[in-house]
Every structure is written in C-alpha cells, then in structure tokens.
C-alpha positions in Angstrom: 1.8 26.0 -21.7 -0.2 23.7 -25.3 0.8 19.9 -25.6 1.5 18.8 -29.2 2.7 14.9 -29.1 -0.8 13.0 -28.8 1.6 9.4 -29.4 3.9 7.7 -25.6 7.2 7.1 -26.5 10.4 4.6 -24.1 12.3 7.8 -24.4 9.2 9.8 -22.6 8.4 7.1 -19.8 12.7 7.4 -19.5 13.2 11.3 -19.1 9.4 11.0 -17.0 10.8 8.3 -14.6 13.9 10.5 -14.1 11.6 13.6 -12.9 9.5 11.2 -10.7 13.1 9.5 -8.7 14.5 13.3 -8.5 11.7 14.5 -6.9 10.6 12.4 -4.9 13.8 10.9 -3.0 14.8 14.3 -3.0 17.8 14.4 -5.9 19.1 10.7 -4.4 19.1 7.0 -5.4 15.7 5.8 -5.0 16.1 2.3 -2.3 14.8 0.2 -5.3 15.8 2.1 -8.7 13.4 2.0 -11.5 13.9 -0.8 -14.5 16.8 0.5 -17.2 14.9 1.8 -20.1 16.6 1.2 -24.0 15.2 4.4 -25.8 14.4 2.9 -28.7 12.5 0.2 -27.6 9.1 -0.1 -28.7 6.3 0.5 -26.2 5.2 -2.4 -26.1 8.4 -3.5 -24.9 9.0 -1.5 -22.6 5.9 -1.4 -20.3 5.8 -4.9 -20.0 8.0 -4.8 -17.5 5.2 -2.6 -15.1 2.6 -4.3 -13.5 -0.4 -4.1 -15.7 -3.5 -3.0 -13.7 -5.6 -2.3 -16.8 -6.5 -6.8 -16.8 -8.1 -7.1 -13.9 -11.4 -8.2 -13.0 -14.0 -5.6 -13.5 -12.0 -3.9 -16.2 -12.5 -3.4 -19.9 -9.5 -4.9 -22.3 -9.1 -1.8 -24.3 -8.7 0.3 -20.7 -4.4 0.4 -19.9 -2.9 1.5 -16.8 0.4 0.1 -16.2 2.1 0.8 -13.0 5.4 1.0 -11.3 5.5 1.1 -7.6 8.6 3.3 -6.8 7.9 5.4 -3.9 8.5 8.4 -2.1 11.7 8.9 0.4 8.3 8.6 3.2 6.0 6.9 1.8 7.4 2.8 -0.1 4.2 2.7 -2.0 3.4 5.4 -4.5 3.2 4.7 -8.0 4.0 5.8 -11.4 1.3 5.5 -13.8 1.1 4.9 -17.5 -2.2 5.7 -17.9 -4.7 5.7 -21.1 -8.1 8.1 -20.7 -11.1 6.1 -20.4 -9.8 3.7 -23.6 -9.4 6.7 -26.1 -5.8 6.7 -27.8 -4.0 9.9 -24.8 -2.1 7.8 -23.0 -0.6 10.0 -19.9 0.9 10.5 -16.7 0.3 10.8 -13.2 1.3 9.7 -9.9 -1.3 7.7 -7.6 -0.6 8.2 -3.5 -2.4 4.6 -3.0 -2.2 6.0 0.6 -6.0 5.2 1.3 -4.3 1.4 2.8 -6.5 1.1 6.5 -4.2 -1.0 8.0 -1.7 1.7 7.9 -3.7 4.5 9.4 -4.1 2.3 12.7 0.0 1.2 13.3 0.7 5.2 12.0 -1.9 6.7 14.5 -4.6 8.6 11.9 -2.2 12.3 12.9 0.5 11.1 11.4 -0.8 9.7 8.9 -2.6 12.3 8.0 0.6 14.1 7.9 2.0 11.9 5.1 -1.2 12.1 3.4 -0.3 15.5 2.7 3.5 14.9 2.2 2.9 12.3 -0.5 -0.2 14.3 -2.3 2.6 16.9 -2.0 4.4 15.2 -3.7 2.3 13.6 -6.7 1.5 17.4 -7.6 5.5 18.7 -7.4 6.3 15.5 -10.0 3.1 15.7 -12.6 3.3 19.4 -12.3 7.5 19.1 -14.1 5.9 16.2 -16.3 3.6 19.0 -17.6 6.4 21.4 -17.9 8.8 19.5 -19.5 6.1 18.4 -22.6 4.7 15.6 -20.6 2.1 14.6 -21.1 -0.3 14.3 -18.0 -4.1 14.6 -17.4 -4.0 18.0 -17.7 -2.9 17.5 -21.4 -6.0 15.5 -21.9 -8.3 18.0 -21.1 -6.7 20.6 -22.8 -6.5 18.1 -25.8 -10.7 17.3 -25.4 -13.0 18.6 -27.8 -15.9 16.8 -28.0 -18.5 17.1 -29.7 -21.9 17.2 -27.7 -24.3 15.3 -29.5 -27.6 16.2 -27.9 -28.6 19.0 -25.7 -28.0 18.6 -22.3 -31.0 17.8 -20.8 -30.8 13.9 -19.5 -30.8 13.1 -15.5 -28.7 15.3 -13.5 -24.9 14.5 -12.5 -22.3 15.1 -9.8 -19.5 14.5 -10.6 -16.6 15.0 -7.6 -13.4 14.0 -7.6 -10.1 16.0 -6.1 -8.3 16.2 -9.4 -9.9 18.8 -11.5 -8.3 17.8 -15.3 -10.5 14.6 -14.2 -13.7 16.3 -13.4 -14.0 18.9 -16.4 -13.1 15.3 -18.8 -15.6 12.8 -17.3 -18.3 16.2 -17.3 -17.1 16.8 -21.2 -17.6 12.9 -21.2 -20.9 13.0 -19.9 -22.6 16.0 -20.6 -21.5 14.3 -24.7 -24.3 11.9 -23.9 -26.7 14.4 -22.8 -26.1 15.1 -19.2 -26.6 17.8 -17.1 -23.4 17.9 -14.7 -22.3 19.6 -12.2 -18.9 19.2 -10.1 -16.8 19.2 -7.1 -13.4 19.7 -6.2 -13.3 18.1 -2.4 -15.9 15.9 0.2 -18.1 18.5 1.4 -18.8 21.0 -1.1 -20.2 18.5 -2.7 -22.0 16.6 0.7 -23.8 21.1 0.4 -24.5 20.5 -3.2 -26.2 16.9 -2.9 -28.5 19.3 -0.3 -29.5 21.9 -2.0 -29.2 20.6 -5.9 -30.5 17.1 -5.4 -28.2 15.5 -8.5 -30.3 12.3 -9.4 -26.9 11.0 -9.4 -23.7 11.1 -7.5 -20.6 10.0 -9.4 -18.0 9.9 -6.4 -13.6 9.9 -6.4 -13.1 7.0 -3.1 -9.2 8.6 -3.3 -9.4 12.0 -1.6 -8.0 14.2 1.0 -10.0 15.3 3.9 -13.0 13.5 3.2 -12.4 10.3 1.5 -15.6 9.2 -0.8 -16.3 6.0 1.6 -16.5 9.6 4.4 -19.0 10.8 1.5 -20.2 8.2 0.5 -21.5 7.1 4.1 -22.9 11.0 4.6 -24.9 11.4 2.0 -26.3 7.8 2.8 -27.0 9.1 6.8 -28.7 12.2 6.2 -32.6 12.1 4.6 -32.3 14.7 2.4 -29.6 12.5 -0.1 -29.5 9.1 1.6 -32.0 8.1 -1.9 -29.6 9.7 -4.0 -27.7 7.0 -5.5 -23.6 7.2 -5.6 -21.8 5.5 -8.0 -17.6 5.2 -6.0 -14.8 5.4 -8.6 -11.6 3.7 -7.7 -8.0 1.7 -8.7 -8.3 0.6 -5.0 -8.6 -4.0 -4.3 -12.3 -2.8 -3.2 -15.5 -3.9 -4.1 -18.8 -3.5 -3.4 -19.5 -5.4 0.1 -16.5 -3.5 1.4 -17.9 -0.2 0.3 -22.1 -1.2 1.0 -23.7 1.8 1.5 -22.7 2.3 -2.3 -24.7 1.6 -5.4 -21.8 1.3 -7.2 -18.2 0.6 -7.0 -17.1 1.2 -10.3 -13.1 0.3 -11.0 -10.7 2.2 -12.8 -9.5 2.2 -15.6 -13.0 2.4 -17.5 -13.5 3.7 -20.2 -17.1 5.8 -21.6 -19.4 2.9 -22.5 -18.8 1.4 -19.2 -19.1 4.5 -17.9 -23.0 4.8 -19.0 -24.3 1.5 -18.8 -23.4 1.5 -15.5 -25.0 5.3 -14.8 -27.9 4.0 -16.8 -28.7 0.7 -15.3 -28.8 2.0 -11.8 -30.8 5.4 -12.7 -32.9 2.9 -14.6 -33.1 1.0 -10.8 -34.2 4.4 -8.3 -36.2 5.1 -11.7 -37.8 8.7 -10.5 -42.2 8.9 -10.6 
C-alpha cells in the first residue's frame, strides 16, 4: 500500500489516537482517556498537549518527538508517539512499548516480565499495522518515501546496524550508505553477535530496546569476547540512560537524532579506534 500524504494534521492525530485506544484497550474505554483533539487546530497546538521528549539534554533542536503515555490493558506505560524521522520533514506515528525497566523485572519475575513484553510487542505491531492500513504515516511509510541519493561509493568504514524494527534498520542503512559507509544489518541480537564475529565490522550501531536480547546484553557479549571486544559499540536509545549506566558501550546516542549527529558520533568513534 503506497502512502501519499507527506504532511501531518490534527485530524490525523485524532484518527491515530482512536485506533491506538481501540486496539490497546480491546475496544473498551481507557481508564485515563487521551486529550480531546480539535481536528481543525494547527498541528503545533495539538502537540502542545503532548510530552515533548525532543527537548531532552543531548538531543538536537531540529529532532522532534512528542508522546502520550496511554498504556494498554496490561501495562500502563506504553507510549503513543509522534516523531519526525532523523530531523527530516516527515512525521510518523509509533507505539513505544517502554518496557525495559529493571525494577519491573525484579517486581514481576523474569518469566512474567517476558510474557508482558511479548504482549506489549503484539499490541505495538497490531497498532502500527492498523495505522498503516488506515493511510496514517508510520516508520514503514517513511521507508517507502525514502529516495536518498548516494554521495559517494560505499568504500568507507564497515558499520553493522542492529535494530529489531526492519524499517528503522533500512532507513539508517540508507542514511549511512549515502555518507559513504559500507553497511551490514541485523534485526536480532544473536544474529548480530554472529555477524560481528564473522565480518569484524569497524563499528556496531545497536538499538537498546530489543526483544530476546537487549542492546545492553548484546554489547556485553561483544565486549567479553576476545574476537569482538575491540569493536566500538554505539547504543542508540530513547530510554533515560547515560554512558555510566551503559559502561561497556563506547558511546550512547540519545534518540531522536538527525543524520548529522549520527555521522559525527560515528566518525568520532572511528577516529578514536582507528586501526593501523
């Protein structure tokens, strides 16, 4: 299905919210209803009712991410997100499971917490598919619209991109290939570890929140293996974590970020870990 409308309106947000609540609460009314949306209001006025996560320390002013913590029937912290991809002009909707809290794992137990994460991910996939089917922009839409021209032949450093969302992997790959990097990709932690061992990339760009193995766990395994311990790892995350809490990672890149930020951080690490 081809999406055609590049702009986002308040009416789109109202439609997306209705779809989210219908799926996340199985057709029932959420315990805390989302804010009422004036469909004729300017986008900026509607987004003023959201939490603005694009202004956090470490993010670029031109990157935009606005959230409502709406939850679902089993978990109160899942987020409804309106984001602008990598500082571009395309807004899209996403459902952020927001379920990597260590304290919750301790409170529930590992097995119950894994079941909850699987449930959250199911809601996320169903909601985002429903948005896409309804003609609302998602990350899949952004991928379909992406037609970046490549500036140079991909003969530069070899970067392994790891993210459980295939559309995000694809778009990051396009952006980095355009800058002249050679790119390999993976959508799961175990496969990424195998690829890192076999291909020895110059750098691994790793998402923090992934099922099965988190970015923290993948990074730890890479750093504790003699074959991969010297490969610099950048963890990209929306989570409120810092370099100290992810001490095994060589750098932490806070989302949302734009292409300029990404390339600068990658180049900085590559220079620092320059191989003879």
